[in-house]
C-alpha positions, 0 to 999 in steps of 0.5 A: 712473315708475321701476319700483322705485317702483311696484308691481313687486316682481319688478323691485325684488327682482331688484335685491336690494331687499326691495320697492319704495321710496317716492318721497323727495318722498312721504315728505317730504310725509307728514312735512310734513303731520304737522308742519302738522297739529301746529302749523298751516299759518300757523306753518310758515315753513320745512320741510327734509328729508334723504333718508338711506335708502330707505323701504319699504312698512310702514316706520315714519317718524319726524320731529323738530322744533325750535320757534324763537320 
């Protein structure tokens, strides 16, 4: 496991990061779970995520959705 994605704040801060970062797939999974709970698993046919910046502890995640009939 990469030290900047674990609980090693000292390692992250030595690299000018405010704290450890969340894995991209972790944040994508959290958002996918929110969408699945919202519309139901049978209605999710495709899910895409774009990693645009780092996610730190206590960050607030937001997502958008487009419903296509």
